[in-house]
SEFIZA-3560 file (N, C-alpha, C; in Angstrom, 3 decimals):
REM SEFIZA-3560
<numar><xx>-213.012</xx><yy>56.376</yy><zz>62.430</zz><atom>N</atom></numar>
<numar><xx>-213.831</xx><yy>56.125</yy><zz>63.576</zz><atom>CA</atom></numar>
<numar><xx>-213.706</xx><yy>57.170</yy><zz>64.664</zz><atom>C</atom></numar>
<numar><xx>-212.442</xx><yy>57.734</yy><zz>64.803</zz><atom>N</atom></numar>
<numar><xx>-212.169</xx><yy>58.814</yy><zz>65.851</zz><atom>CA</atom></numar>
<numar><xx>-213.057</xx><yy>59.977</yy><zz>65.627</zz><atom>C</atom></numar>
<numar><xx>-213.121</xx><yy>60.599</yy><zz>64.461</zz><atom>N</atom></numar>
<numar><xx>-214.017</xx><yy>61.781</yy><zz>64.314</zz><atom>CA</atom></numar>
<numar><xx>-215.499</xx><yy>61.497</yy><zz>64.607</zz><atom>C</atom></numar>
<numar><xx>-215.958</xx><yy>60.273</yy><zz>64.383</zz><atom>N</atom></numar>
<numar><xx>-217.360</xx><yy>59.973</yy><zz>64.752</zz><atom>CA</atom></numar>
<numar><xx>-217.505</xx><yy>60.023</yy><zz>66.272</zz><atom>C</atom></numar>
<numar><xx>-216.503</xx><yy>59.436</yy><zz>67.016</zz><atom>N</atom></numar>
<numar><xx>-216.620</xx><yy>59.427</yy><zz>68.512</zz><atom>CA</atom></numar>
<numar><xx>-216.592</xx><yy>60.876</yy><zz>69.024</zz><atom>C</atom></numar>
<numar><xx>-215.700</xx><yy>61.682</yy><zz>68.491</zz><atom>N</atom></numar>
<numar><xx>-215.661</xx><yy>63.065</yy><zz>68.910</zz><atom>CA</atom></numar>
<numar><xx>-216.954</xx><yy>63.809</yy><zz>68.610</zz><atom>C</atom></numar>
<numar><xx>-217.488</xx><yy>63.613</yy><zz>67.403</zz><atom>N</atom></numar>
<numar><xx>-218.744</xx><yy>64.182</yy><zz>67.070</zz><atom>CA</atom></numar>
<numar><xx>-219.906</xx><yy>63.761</yy><zz>67.935</zz><atom>C</atom></numar>
<numar><xx>-219.875</xx><yy>62.453</yy><zz>68.279</zz><atom>N</atom></numar>
<numar><xx>-220.828</xx><yy>61.993</yy><zz>69.212</zz><atom>CA</atom></numar>
<numar><xx>-220.845</xx><yy>62.582</yy><zz>70.579</zz><atom>C</atom></numar>
<numar><xx>-219.644</xx><yy>62.678</yy><zz>71.195</zz><atom>N</atom></numar>
<numar><xx>-219.504</xx><yy>63.303</yy><zz>72.491</zz><atom>CA</atom></numar>
<numar><xx>-219.918</xx><yy>64.743</yy><zz>72.447</zz><atom>C</atom></numar>
<numar><xx>-219.493</xx><yy>65.500</yy><zz>71.345</zz><atom>N</atom></numar>
<numar><xx>-219.836</xx><yy>66.861</yy><zz>71.186</zz><atom>CA</atom></numar>
<numar><xx>-221.354</xx><yy>66.991</yy><zz>71.143</zz><atom>C</atom></numar>
<numar><xx>-222.057</xx><yy>66.073</yy><zz>70.496</zz><atom>N</atom></numar>
<numar><xx>-223.419</xx><yy>66.098</yy><zz>70.383</zz><atom>CA</atom></numar>
<numar><xx>-224.107</xx><yy>65.907</yy><zz>71.784</zz><atom>C</atom></numar>
<numar><xx>-223.510</xx><yy>65.121</yy><zz>72.647</zz><atom>N</atom></numar>
<numar><xx>-224.094</xx><yy>64.969</yy><zz>73.961</zz><atom>CA</atom></numar>
<numar><xx>-223.974</xx><yy>66.319</yy><zz>74.788</zz><atom>C</atom></numar>
<numar><xx>-222.814</xx><yy>66.993</yy><zz>74.629</zz><atom>N</atom></numar>
<numar><xx>-222.738</xx><yy>68.329</yy><zz>75.216</zz><atom>CA</atom></numar>
<numar><xx>-223.716</xx><yy>69.270</yy><zz>74.715</zz><atom>C</atom></numar>
<numar><xx>-223.846</xx><yy>69.323</yy><zz>73.419</zz><atom>N</atom></numar>
<numar><xx>-224.792</xx><yy>70.297</yy><zz>72.867</zz><atom>CA</atom></numar>
<numar><xx>-226.198</xx><yy>70.013</yy><zz>73.270</zz><atom>C</atom></numar>
<numar><xx>-226.505</xx><yy>68.670</yy><zz>73.348</zz><atom>N</atom></numar>
<numar><xx>-227.869</xx><yy>68.267</yy><zz>73.847</zz><atom>CA</atom></numar>
<numar><xx>-228.155</xx><yy>68.722</yy><zz>75.207</zz><atom>C</atom></numar>
<numar><xx>-227.138</xx><yy>68.688</yy><zz>76.112</zz><atom>N</atom></numar>
<numar><xx>-227.261</xx><yy>69.100</yy><zz>77.450</zz><atom>CA</atom></numar>
<numar><xx>-227.525</xx><yy>70.631</yy><zz>77.569</zz><atom>C</atom></numar>
<numar><xx>-226.742</xx><yy>71.392</yy><zz>76.753</zz><atom>N</atom></numar>
<numar><xx>-226.829</xx><yy>72.780</yy><zz>76.708</zz><atom>CA</atom></numar>
<numar><xx>-228.272</xx><yy>73.222</yy><zz>76.158</zz><atom>C</atom></numar>
<numar><xx>-228.704</xx><yy>72.555</yy><zz>75.114</zz><atom>N</atom></numar>
<numar><xx>-229.985</xx><yy>72.863</yy><zz>74.480</zz><atom>CA</atom></numar>
<numar><xx>-231.107</xx><yy>72.511</yy><zz>75.517</zz><atom>C</atom></numar>
<numar><xx>-230.998</xx><yy>71.443</yy><zz>76.257</zz><atom>N</atom></numar>
<numar><xx>-232.066</xx><yy>70.999</yy><zz>77.242</zz><atom>CA</atom></numar>
<numar><xx>-232.091</xx><yy>72.098</yy><zz>78.317</zz><atom>C</atom></numar>
<numar><xx>-230.970</xx><yy>72.572</yy><zz>78.744</zz><atom>N</atom></numar>
<numar><xx>-230.853</xx><yy>73.525</yy><zz>79.822</zz><atom>CA</atom></numar>
<numar><xx>-231.440</xx><yy>74.875</yy><zz>79.343</zz><atom>C</atom></numar>
<numar><xx>-231.127</xx><yy>75.176</yy><zz>78.075</zz><atom>N</atom></numar>
<numar><xx>-231.715</xx><yy>76.426</yy><zz>77.460</zz><atom>CA</atom></numar>
<numar><xx>-233.252</xx><yy>76.414</yy><zz>77.428</zz><atom>C</atom></numar>
<numar><xx>-233.724</xx><yy>75.286</yy><zz>76.983</zz><atom>N</atom></numar>
<numar><xx>-235.231</xx><yy>75.060</yy><zz>76.958</zz><atom>CA</atom></numar>
<numar><xx>-235.835</xx><yy>75.185</yy><zz>78.248</zz><atom>C</atom></numar>
<numar><xx>-235.213</xx><yy>74.593</yy><zz>79.220</zz><atom>N</atom></numar>
<numar><xx>-235.650</xx><yy>74.617</yy><zz>80.675</zz><atom>CA</atom></numar>
<numar><xx>-235.625</xx><yy>76.036</yy><zz>81.144</zz><atom>C</atom></numar>
<numar><xx>-234.612</xx><yy>76.782</yy><zz>80.823</zz><atom>N</atom></numar>
<numar><xx>-234.479</xx><yy>78.192</yy><zz>81.238</zz><atom>CA</atom></numar>
<numar><xx>-235.605</xx><yy>78.982</yy><zz>80.627</zz><atom>C</atom></numar>
<numar><xx>-236.006</xx><yy>78.786</yy><zz>79.409</zz><atom>N</atom></numar>
<numar><xx>-237.021</xx><yy>79.492</yy><zz>78.724</zz><atom>CA</atom></numar>
<numar><xx>-238.428</xx><yy>79.059</yy><zz>79.170</zz><atom>C</atom></numar>
<numar><xx>-238.524</xx><yy>77.988</yy><zz>79.967</zz><atom>N</atom></numar>
<numar><xx>-239.792</xx><yy>77.441</yy><zz>80.422</zz><atom>CA</atom></numar>
<numar><xx>-240.396</xx><yy>76.484</yy><zz>79.410</zz><atom>C</atom></numar>
<numar><xx>-239.687</xx><yy>76.010</yy><zz>78.411</zz><atom>N</atom></numar>
<numar><xx>-240.180</xx><yy>75.036</yy><zz>77.496</zz><atom>CA</atom></numar>
<numar><xx>-239.670</xx><yy>73.673</yy><zz>77.658</zz><atom>C</atom></numar>
<numar><xx>-239.083</xx><yy>73.374</yy><zz>78.813</zz><atom>N</atom></numar>
<numar><xx>-238.540</xx><yy>72.063</yy><zz>79.093</zz><atom>CA</atom></numar>
<numar><xx>-239.567</xx><yy>71.096</yy><zz>79.756</zz><atom>C</atom></numar>
<numar><xx>-239.089</xx><yy>70.329</yy><zz>80.688</zz><atom>N</atom></numar>
<numar><xx>-239.921</xx><yy>69.400</yy><zz>81.371</zz><atom>CA</atom></numar>
<numar><xx>-240.909</xx><yy>70.111</yy><zz>82.308</zz><atom>C</atom></numar>
<numar><xx>-241.920</xx><yy>69.412</yy><zz>82.642</zz><atom>N</atom></numar>
<numar><xx>-242.956</xx><yy>70.062</yy><zz>83.571</zz><atom>CA</atom></numar>
<numar><xx>-242.363</xx><yy>70.380</yy><zz>84.908</zz><atom>C</atom></numar>
<numar><xx>-242.939</xx><yy>71.379</yy><zz>85.615</zz><atom>N</atom></numar>
<numar><xx>-242.309</xx><yy>71.947</yy><zz>86.831</zz><atom>CA</atom></numar>
<numar><xx>-241.928</xx><yy>70.999</yy><zz>87.908</zz><atom>C</atom></numar>
<numar><xx>-242.649</xx><yy>69.968</yy><zz>88.214</zz><atom>N</atom></numar>
<numar><xx>-242.080</xx><yy>69.186</yy><zz>89.377</zz><atom>CA</atom></numar>
<numar><xx>-240.778</xx><yy>68.420</yy><zz>89.021</zz><atom>C</atom></numar>
<numar><xx>-240.424</xx><yy>68.300</yy><zz>87.761</zz><atom>N</atom></numar>
<numar><xx>-239.224</xx><yy>67.571</yy><zz>87.348</zz><atom>CA</atom></numar>
<numar><xx>-238.012</xx><yy>68.601</yy><zz>87.532</zz><atom>C</atom></numar>
<numar><xx>-237.070</xx><yy>68.175</yy><zz>88.271</zz><atom>N</atom></numar>
<numar><xx>-235.916</xx><yy>69.074</yy><zz>88.458</zz><atom>CA</atom></numar>
<numar><xx>-235.123</xx><yy>69.111</yy><zz>87.110</zz><atom>C</atom></numar>
<numar><xx>-234.687</xx><yy>70.358</yy><zz>86.806</zz><atom>N</atom></numar>
<numar><xx>-233.964</xx><yy>70.566</yy><zz>85.539</zz><atom>CA</atom></numar>
<numar><xx>-233.005</xx><yy>71.818</yy><zz>85.770</zz><atom>C</atom></numar>
<numar><xx>-231.780</xx><yy>71.707</yy><zz>85.286</zz><atom>N</atom></numar>
<numar><xx>-230.769</xx><yy>72.714</yy><zz>85.494</zz><atom>CA</atom></numar>
<numar><xx>-231.274</xx><yy>74.028</yy><zz>84.978</zz><atom>C</atom></numar>
<numar><xx>-231.783</xx><yy>74.074</yy><zz>83.759</zz><atom>N</atom></numar>
<numar><xx>-232.187</xx><yy>75.302</yy><zz>83.165</zz><atom>CA</atom></numar>
<numar><xx>-233.350</xx><yy>75.962</yy><zz>83.988</zz><atom>C</atom></numar>
<numar><xx>-234.247</xx><yy>75.226</yy><zz>84.507</zz><atom>N</atom></numar>
<numar><xx>-235.355</xx><yy>75.679</yy><zz>85.347</zz><atom>CA</atom></numar>
<numar><xx>-234.750</xx><yy>76.179</yy><zz>86.606</zz><atom>C</atom></numar>
<numar><xx>-233.802</xx><yy>75.497</yy><zz>87.147</zz><atom>N</atom></numar>
<numar><xx>-233.156</xx><yy>75.987</yy><zz>88.455</zz><atom>CA</atom></numar>
<numar><xx>-232.534</xx><yy>77.328</yy><zz>88.244</zz><atom>C</atom></numar>
<numar><xx>-231.857</xx><yy>77.601</yy><zz>87.067</zz><atom>N</atom></numar>
<numar><xx>-231.210</xx><yy>78.836</yy><zz>86.730</zz><atom>CA</atom></numar>
<numar><xx>-232.331</xx><yy>79.931</yy><zz>86.635</zz><atom>C</atom></numar>
<numar><xx>-233.359</xx><yy>79.600</yy><zz>85.907</zz><atom>N</atom></numar>
<numar><xx>-234.424</xx><yy>80.626</yy><zz>85.744</zz><atom>CA</atom></numar>
<numar><xx>-235.074</xx><yy>81.000</yy><zz>87.031</zz><atom>C</atom></numar>
<numar><xx>-235.368</xx><yy>80.013</yy><zz>87.901</zz><atom>N</atom></numar>
<numar><xx>-236.027</xx><yy>80.196</yy><zz>89.168</zz><atom>CA</atom></numar>
<numar><xx>-235.189</xx><yy>81.078</yy><zz>90.184</zz><atom>C</atom></numar>
<numar><xx>-233.880</xx><yy>80.835</yy><zz>90.048</zz><atom>N</atom></numar>
<numar><xx>-233.015</xx><yy>81.610</yy><zz>90.970</zz><atom>CA</atom></numar>
<numar><xx>-232.454</xx><yy>82.840</yy><zz>90.479</zz><atom>C</atom></numar>
<numar><xx>-232.878</xx><yy>83.358</yy><zz>89.359</zz><atom>N</atom></numar>
<numar><xx>-232.353</xx><yy>84.686</yy><zz>88.877</zz><atom>CA</atom></numar>
<numar><xx>-232.648</xx><yy>85.771</yy><zz>89.776</zz><atom>C</atom></numar>
<numar><xx>-233.768</xx><yy>85.769</yy><zz>90.496</zz><atom>N</atom></numar>
<numar><xx>-234.124</xx><yy>86.851</yy><zz>91.385</zz><atom>CA</atom></numar>
<numar><xx>-233.296</xx><yy>86.872</yy><zz>92.728</zz><atom>C</atom></numar>
<numar><xx>-232.612</xx><yy>85.789</yy><zz>92.891</zz><atom>N</atom></numar>
<numar><xx>-231.930</xx><yy>85.709</yy><zz>94.261</zz><atom>CA</atom></numar>
<numar><xx>-230.417</xx><yy>85.843</yy><zz>94.058</zz><atom>C</atom></numar>
<numar><xx>-229.907</xx><yy>86.304</yy><zz>92.924</zz><atom>N</atom></numar>
<numar><xx>-228.460</xx><yy>86.375</yy><zz>92.640</zz><atom>CA</atom></numar>
<numar><xx>-227.779</xx><yy>87.154</yy><zz>93.713</zz><atom>C</atom></numar>
<numar><xx>-228.274</xx><yy>88.283</yy><zz>94.079</zz><atom>N</atom></numar>
<numar><xx>-227.615</xx><yy>89.245</yy><zz>94.970</zz><atom>CA</atom></numar>
<numar><xx>-227.563</xx><yy>88.654</yy><zz>96.468</zz><atom>C</atom></numar>
<numar><xx>-228.653</xx><yy>87.949</yy><zz>96.832</zz><atom>N</atom></numar>
<numar><xx>-228.705</xx><yy>87.409</yy><zz>98.184</zz><atom>CA</atom></numar>
<numar><xx>-228.139</xx><yy>86.062</yy><zz>98.339</zz><atom>C</atom></numar>
<numar><xx>-228.430</xx><yy>85.180</yy><zz>97.384</zz><atom>N</atom></numar>
<numar><xx>-227.966</xx><yy>83.731</yy><zz>97.492</zz><atom>CA</atom></numar>
<numar><xx>-227.411</xx><yy>83.338</yy><zz>96.091</zz><atom>C</atom></numar>
<numar><xx>-226.167</xx><yy>83.788</yy><zz>95.848</zz><atom>N</atom></numar>
<numar><xx>-225.511</xx><yy>83.567</yy><zz>94.558</zz><atom>CA</atom></numar>
<numar><xx>-225.348</xx><yy>82.105</yy><zz>94.227</zz><atom>C</atom></numar>
<numar><xx>-225.222</xx><yy>81.236</yy><zz>95.300</zz><atom>N</atom></numar>
<numar><xx>-225.028</xx><yy>79.806</yy><zz>95.076</zz><atom>CA</atom></numar>
<numar><xx>-226.189</xx><yy>79.102</yy><zz>94.392</zz><atom>C</atom></numar>
<numar><xx>-227.429</xx><yy>79.722</yy><zz>94.446</zz><atom>N</atom></numar>
<numar><xx>-228.511</xx><yy>79.119</yy><zz>93.743</zz><atom>CA</atom></numar>
<numar><xx>-228.376</xx><yy>79.131</yy><zz>92.279</zz><atom>C</atom></numar>
<numar><xx>-227.539</xx><yy>80.094</yy><zz>91.783</zz><atom>N</atom></numar>
<numar><xx>-227.246</xx><yy>80.130</yy><zz>90.358</zz><atom>CA</atom></numar>
<numar><xx>-225.924</xx><yy>79.551</yy><zz>90.034</zz><atom>C</atom></numar>
<numar><xx>-225.002</xx><yy>79.552</yy><zz>90.948</zz><atom>N</atom></numar>
<numar><xx>-223.665</xx><yy>79.087</yy><zz>90.764</zz><atom>CA</atom></numar>
<numar><xx>-223.608</xx><yy>77.626</yy><zz>90.592</zz><atom>C</atom></numar>
<numar><xx>-224.261</xx><yy>76.819</yy><zz>91.394</zz><atom>N</atom></numar>
<numar><xx>-224.172</xx><yy>75.375</yy><zz>91.362</zz><atom>CA</atom></numar>
<numar><xx>-224.817</xx><yy>74.708</yy><zz>90.154</zz><atom>C</atom></numar>
<numar><xx>-226.047</xx><yy>75.179</yy><zz>89.722</zz><atom>N</atom></numar>
<numar><xx>-226.590</xx><yy>74.595</yy><zz>88.475</zz><atom>CA</atom></numar>
<numar><xx>-225.758</xx><yy>74.973</yy><zz>87.276</zz><atom>C</atom></numar>
<numar><xx>-225.283</xx><yy>76.226</yy><zz>87.208</zz><atom>N</atom></numar>
<numar><xx>-224.433</xx><yy>76.651</yy><zz>86.134</zz><atom>CA</atom></numar>
<numar><xx>-223.107</xx><yy>75.950</yy><zz>86.064</zz><atom>C</atom></numar>
<numar><xx>-222.522</xx><yy>75.684</yy><zz>87.175</zz><atom>N</atom></numar>
<numar><xx>-221.232</xx><yy>74.886</yy><zz>87.290</zz><atom>CA</atom></numar>
<numar><xx>-221.482</xx><yy>73.412</yy><zz>86.877</zz><atom>C</atom></numar>
<numar><xx>-222.637</xx><yy>72.912</yy><zz>87.334</zz><atom>N</atom></numar>
<numar><xx>-222.961</xx><yy>71.489</yy><zz>86.902</zz><atom>CA</atom></numar>
<numar><xx>-223.080</xx><yy>71.364</yy><zz>85.436</zz><atom>C</atom></numar>
<numar><xx>-223.766</xx><yy>72.223</yy><zz>84.773</zz><atom>N</atom></numar>
<numar><xx>-223.885</xx><yy>72.240</yy><zz>83.319</zz><atom>CA</atom></numar>
<numar><xx>-222.519</xx><yy>72.342</yy><zz>82.665</zz><atom>C</atom></numar>
<numar><xx>-221.721</xx><yy>73.261</yy><zz>83.186</zz><atom>N</atom></numar>
<numar><xx>-220.379</xx><yy>73.436</yy><zz>82.561</zz><atom>CA</atom></numar>
<numar><xx>-219.495</xx><yy>72.209</yy><zz>82.718</zz><atom>C</atom></numar>
<numar><xx>-219.449</xx><yy>71.621</yy><zz>83.963</zz><atom>N</atom></numar>
<numar><xx>-218.598</xx><yy>70.461</yy><zz>84.208</zz><atom>CA</atom></numar>
<numar><xx>-219.049</xx><yy>69.216</yy><zz>83.460</zz><atom>C</atom></numar>
<numar><xx>-220.369</xx><yy>69.047</yy><zz>83.307</zz><atom>N</atom></numar>
<numar><xx>-220.842</xx><yy>67.801</yy><zz>82.602</zz><atom>CA</atom></numar>
<numar><xx>-220.547</xx><yy>67.961</yy><zz>81.096</zz><atom>C</atom></numar>
<numar><xx>-220.712</xx><yy>69.165</yy><zz>80.525</zz><atom>N</atom></numar>
<numar><xx>-220.384</xx><yy>69.340</yy><zz>79.100</zz><atom>CA</atom></numar>
<numar><xx>-218.917</xx><yy>69.288</yy><zz>78.905</zz><atom>C</atom></numar>
<numar><xx>-218.111</xx><yy>69.887</yy><zz>79.726</zz><atom>N</atom></numar>
<numar><xx>-216.647</xx><yy>69.757</yy><zz>79.695</zz><atom>CA</atom></numar>
<numar><xx>-216.173</xx><yy>68.328</yy><zz>79.776</zz><atom>C</atom></numar>
<numar><xx>-216.812</xx><yy>67.619</yy><zz>80.662</zz><atom>N</atom></numar>
<numar><xx>-216.476</xx><yy>66.196</yy><zz>80.845</zz><atom>CA</atom></numar>
<numar><xx>-216.711</xx><yy>65.381</yy><zz>79.624</zz><atom>C</atom></numar>
<numar><xx>-217.832</xx><yy>65.608</yy><zz>79.033</zz><atom>N</atom></numar>
<numar><xx>-218.171</xx><yy>64.883</yy><zz>77.759</zz><atom>CA</atom></numar>
<numar><xx>-217.166</xx><yy>65.185</yy><zz>76.675</zz><atom>C</atom></numar>
<numar><xx>-216.784</xx><yy>66.478</yy><zz>76.611</zz><atom>N</atom></numar>
<numar><xx>-215.804</xx><yy>66.872</yy><zz>75.591</zz><atom>CA</atom></numar>
<numar><xx>-214.480</xx><yy>66.341</yy><zz>75.858</zz><atom>C</atom></numar>
<numar><xx>-214.029</xx><yy>66.272</yy><zz>77.132</zz><atom>N</atom></numar>
<numar><xx>-212.729</xx><yy>65.671</yy><zz>77.449</zz><atom>CA</atom></numar>
<numar><xx>-212.714</xx><yy>64.171</yy><zz>77.278</zz><atom>C</atom></numar>
<numar><xx>-213.812</xx><yy>63.554</yy><zz>77.490</zz><atom>N</atom></numar>
<numar><xx>-213.923</xx><yy>62.060</yy><zz>77.187</zz><atom>CA</atom></numar>
<numar><xx>-213.759</xx><yy>61.812</yy><zz>75.731</zz><atom>C</atom></numar>
<numar><xx>-214.388</xx><yy>62.659</yy><zz>74.886</zz><atom>N</atom></numar>
<numar><xx>-214.372</xx><yy>62.463</yy><zz>73.482</zz><atom>CA</atom></numar>
<numar><xx>-212.929</xx><yy>62.724</yy><zz>72.961</zz><atom>C</atom></numar>
<numar><xx>-212.329</xx><yy>63.725</yy><zz>73.520</zz><atom>N</atom></numar>
<numar><xx>-210.974</xx><yy>64.039</yy><zz>73.088</zz><atom>CA</atom></numar>
<numar><xx>-209.972</xx><yy>62.966</yy><zz>73.529</zz><atom>C</atom></numar>
<numar><xx>-210.094</xx><yy>62.452</yy><zz>74.673</zz><atom>N</atom></numar>
<numar><xx>-209.320</xx><yy>61.332</yy><zz>75.148</zz><atom>CA</atom></numar>
<numar><xx>-209.527</xx><yy>60.102</yy><zz>74.341</zz><atom>C</atom></numar>
<numar><xx>-210.733</xx><yy>59.751</yy><zz>73.988</zz><atom>N</atom></numar>
<numar><xx>-211.015</xx><yy>58.617</yy><zz>73.114</zz><atom>CA</atom></numar>
<numar><xx>-210.421</xx><yy>58.808</yy><zz>71.734</zz><atom>C</atom></numar>
<numar><xx>-210.513</xx><yy>60.030</yy><zz>71.218</zz><atom>N</atom></numar>
<numar><xx>-209.881</xx><yy>60.265</yy><zz>69.889</zz><atom>CA</atom></numar>
<numar><xx>-208.360</xx><yy>60.082</yy><zz>70.010</zz><atom>C</atom></numar>
<numar><xx>-207.740</xx><yy>60.599</yy><zz>71.041</zz><atom>N</atom></numar>
<numar><xx>-206.342</xx><yy>60.361</yy><zz>71.195</zz><atom>CA</atom></numar>
<numar><xx>-205.944</xx><yy>58.943</yy><zz>71.335</zz><atom>C</atom></numar>
<numar><xx>-206.689</xx><yy>58.154</yy><zz>72.097</zz><atom>N</atom></numar>
<numar><xx>-206.445</xx><yy>56.709</yy><zz>72.278</zz><atom>CA</atom></numar>
<numar><xx>-206.687</xx><yy>55.869</yy><zz>71.014</zz><atom>C</atom></numar>
<numar><xx>-207.662</xx><yy>56.252</yy><zz>70.168</zz><atom>N</atom></numar>
<numar><xx>-208.013</xx><yy>55.414</yy><zz>69.077</zz><atom>CA</atom></numar>
<numar><xx>-207.467</xx><yy>55.917</yy><zz>67.763</zz><atom>C</atom></numar>
<numar><xx>-206.902</xx><yy>57.077</yy><zz>67.646</zz><atom>N</atom></numar>
<numar><xx>-206.373</xx><yy>57.609</yy><zz>66.343</zz><atom>CA</atom></numar>
<numar><xx>-204.984</xx><yy>57.065</yy><zz>66.221</zz><atom>C</atom></numar>
<numar><xx>-204.688</xx><yy>56.248</yy><zz>65.110</zz><atom>N</atom></numar>
<numar><xx>-203.449</xx><yy>55.662</yy><zz>64.850</zz><atom>CA</atom></numar>
<numar><xx>-202.420</xx><yy>56.813</yy><zz>64.440</zz><atom>C</atom></numar>
<numar><xx>-202.840</xx><yy>57.897</yy><zz>63.927</zz><atom>N</atom></numar>
<numar><xx>-201.954</xx><yy>58.886</yy><zz>63.498</zz><atom>CA</atom></numar>
<numar><xx>-201.288</xx><yy>59.563</yy><zz>64.792</zz><atom>C</atom></numar>
<numar><xx>-202.037</xx><yy>59.612</yy><zz>65.852</zz><atom>N</atom></numar>
<numar><xx>-201.536</xx><yy>60.262</yy><zz>67.023</zz><atom>CA</atom></numar>
<numar><xx>-200.480</xx><yy>59.377</yy><zz>67.755</zz><atom>C</atom></numar>
<numar><xx>-200.524</xx><yy>58.096</yy><zz>67.491</zz><atom>N</atom></numar>
<numar><xx>-199.564</xx><yy>57.247</yy><zz>68.255</zz><atom>CA</atom></numar>
<numar><xx>-198.213</xx><yy>57.359</yy><zz>67.659</zz><atom>C</atom></numar>
<numar><xx>-198.025</xx><yy>57.830</yy><zz>66.534</zz><atom>N</atom></numar>
<numar><xx>-196.719</xx><yy>57.988</yy><zz>65.902</zz><atom>CA</atom></numar>
<numar><xx>-195.924</xx><yy>59.200</yy><zz>66.358</zz><atom>C</atom></numar>
<numar><xx>-196.573</xx><yy>60.190</yy><zz>67.018</zz><atom>N</atom></numar>
<numar><xx>-196.007</xx><yy>61.354</yy><zz>67.455</zz><atom>CA</atom></numar>
<numar><xx>-195.472</xx><yy>61.310</yy><zz>68.834</zz><atom>C</atom></numar>
//
């Protein structure tokens, strides 16, 4: 059961990265819908003047994906009987 949980949480992280990549390329949700990838694409031209327009959406993507990975790892540690013996 533990590998399935880890695979599921990794799948959530991959889905978030893929959705952001599609939004960055312009193939995501329609423009009035806020999307992290679209935010990154729109703010590329302002990196030198307003770096935070790129920093915060990028950090948000990174922290959410890292959070899902850490939750999956924690659940694996909590539910794996082999880990309890060590």
